[in-house]
TORSELO-477328 format. One line per 5 residues: their letters; for each residue x, y, z of C-alpha. Coordinates in nm, 2 decimals, always signed. Layout:
<rs>
a> X:Y:Z; ...
</rs>
This chain:
<rs>
miriv> -0.42:+2.22:+0.89; -0.60:+1.92:+1.08; -0.88:+1.95:+1.30; -1.14:+1.73:+1.46; -1.49:+1.79:+1.52
ernil> -1.76:+1.54:+1.66; -2.00:+1.54:+1.38; -2.16:+1.29:+1.10; -1.92:+1.28:+0.83; -2.17:+1.21:+0.60
dttkn> -2.34:+1.56:+0.67; -1.99:+1.72:+0.59; -1.93:+2.02:+0.35; -1.62:+1.93:+0.30; -1.52:+1.84:-0.12
iichq> -1.38:+1.47:-0.03; -1.49:+1.19:+0.21; -1.23:+0.94:+0.27; -1.28:+0.57:+0.39; -1.12:+0.30:+0.38
vnckg> -1.26:+0.01:+0.14; -1.15:-0.37:+0.10; -1.05:-0.54:-0.22; -1.31:-0.77:-0.24; -1.57:-0.53:-0.35
vmgag> -1.81:-0.56:-0.02; -1.92:-0.30:+0.16; -2.11:-0.49:+0.43; -2.08:-0.29:+0.74; -1.96:+0.06:+0.90
lakqi> -1.90:+0.36:+0.72; -1.87:+0.16:+0.40; -2.24:+0.00:+0.41; -2.36:+0.37:+0.51; -2.18:+0.50:+0.22
kskyp> -2.34:+0.28:-0.03; -2.68:+0.33:+0.11; -2.65:+0.71:+0.05; -2.45:+0.71:-0.24; -2.52:+0.42:-0.47
nvyke> -2.31:+0.50:-0.80; -1.99:+0.47:-0.52; -2.07:+0.11:-0.46; -2.15:+0.04:-0.81; -1.80:+0.20:-0.92
yrqlc> -1.63:+0.03:-0.65; -1.77:-0.32:-0.68; -1.70:-0.25:-1.06; -1.29:-0.16:-1.02; -1.26:-0.45:-0.75
kdqni> -1.42:-0.70:-1.02; -1.22:-0.56:-1.35; -0.88:-0.49:-1.15; -0.80:-0.72:-0.85; -0.75:-0.99:-1.02
krgll> -0.54:-0.88:-1.26; -0.29:-0.63:-1.03; -0.43:-0.59:-0.74; -0.58:-0.27:-0.57; -0.42:-0.27:-0.20
gatqf> -0.29:+0.11:-0.17; -0.47:+0.24:-0.44; -0.72:+0.51:-0.41; -1.05:+0.56:-0.61; -1.22:+0.89:-0.64
vdvne> -1.62:+0.89:-0.74; -1.80:+1.22:-0.77; -2.15:+1.21:-0.66; -2.21:+1.55:-0.70; -2.03:+1.85:-0.87
nktia> -1.89:+1.96:-0.50; -1.85:+1.61:-0.35; -1.62:+1.33:-0.38; -1.58:+0.99:-0.21; -1.25:+0.85:-0.16
nlfaq> -1.23:+0.47:-0.14; -0.89:+0.39:+0.03; -0.79:+0.04:-0.04; -0.63:+0.00:+0.24; -0.70:-0.35:+0.35
dnygv> -0.76:-0.66:+0.13; -1.02:-0.87:+0.29; -1.24:-0.81:+0.57; -1.38:-0.96:+0.89; -1.31:-0.90:+1.26
ktrqt> -1.10:-1.20:+1.37; -0.79:-1.04:+1.27; -0.64:-0.70:+1.19; -0.74:-0.59:+0.85; -0.58:-0.28:+0.79
dyeam> -0.25:-0.28:+0.61; -0.05:+0.04:+0.74; +0.19:+0.05:+0.43; -0.13:+0.02:+0.18; -0.26:+0.30:+0.40
elclk> +0.05:+0.51:+0.34; -0.02:+0.50:+0.00; -0.36:+0.59:-0.01; -0.29:+0.91:+0.22; -0.01:+0.97:-0.02
slysv> -0.22:+0.96:-0.35; -0.47:+1.17:-0.17; -0.20:+1.44:-0.08; -0.11:+1.43:-0.46; -0.45:+1.48:-0.58
vntdy> -0.55:+1.79:-0.38; -0.19:+1.93:-0.44; -0.12:+1.90:-0.79; -0.18:+2.18:-1.02; -0.34:+1.97:-1.30
skykg> -0.56:+1.78:-1.10; -0.96:+1.88:-1.11; -0.96:+1.80:-0.70; -0.62:+2.06:-0.65; -0.71:+2.24:-0.34
csiai> -1.04:+2.06:-0.23; -1.10:+2.00:+0.12; -1.09:+1.65:+0.31; -1.31:+1.47:+0.53; -1.18:+1.17:+0.72
pygig> -1.37:+0.93:+0.99; -1.18:+0.94:+1.33; -1.01:+0.60:+1.41; -1.04:+0.51:+0.98; -0.92:+0.16:+0.96
cglag> -0.92:+0.10:+1.33; -1.30:-0.01:+1.39; -1.41:-0.31:+1.22; -1.02:-0.30:+1.03; -0.87:-0.35:+1.36
gdwri> -0.58:-0.09:+1.32; -0.40:+0.09:+1.55; -0.55:+0.49:+1.59; -0.22:+0.60:+1.70; -0.04:+0.48:+1.39
vkqmi> -0.28:+0.56:+1.16; -0.34:+0.95:+1.28; +0.04:+0.95:+1.33; +0.04:+0.88:+0.92; -0.24:+1.14:+0.86
ddila> -0.05:+1.41:+1.05; +0.27:+1.34:+0.85; +0.11:+1.31:+0.53; -0.15:+1.56:+0.50; -0.08:+1.83:+0.74
dcdvt> -0.06:+2.09:+0.43; -0.41:+1.98:+0.39; -0.72:+2.11:+0.48; -0.83:+1.80:+0.68; -1.10:+1.74:+0.89
iykfk> -1.15:+1.42:+1.09; -1.50:+1.35:+1.21; -1.59:+1.17:+1.54; -1.92:+1.06:+1.52; -2.12:+1.09:+1.85
</rs>
């Protein structure tokens, strides 16, 4: 079930908070910057992964799960290669791969995240990264329909 609420996603009680990240190791704006500030370990692990893996095989389409406490995890969705606002940065194929990975992780019996609830920011990949919300929302609806998903629209 997918629902939309008007609240700050960082105040959620959901188990997994998703957000879109670039493959360059930069969390300089938007929700990513807020997560970097609130959860420094998330940024540290994200930055290290970018440093270690991006040159070798690329991260576009990958999802990194970083536990911040026993009940909360941040899911870094690598759905854009670069950053900037002059052109669309969101890669729809990469977003689809990230969402499918998220679905798999919360629906696989051996996963420690099985049955976890998911929080997604309204307009993920559609603000600074320039994506089209109609396209991204349709992907969320199609891929995560069977999951406990709340989309957070910040007032």
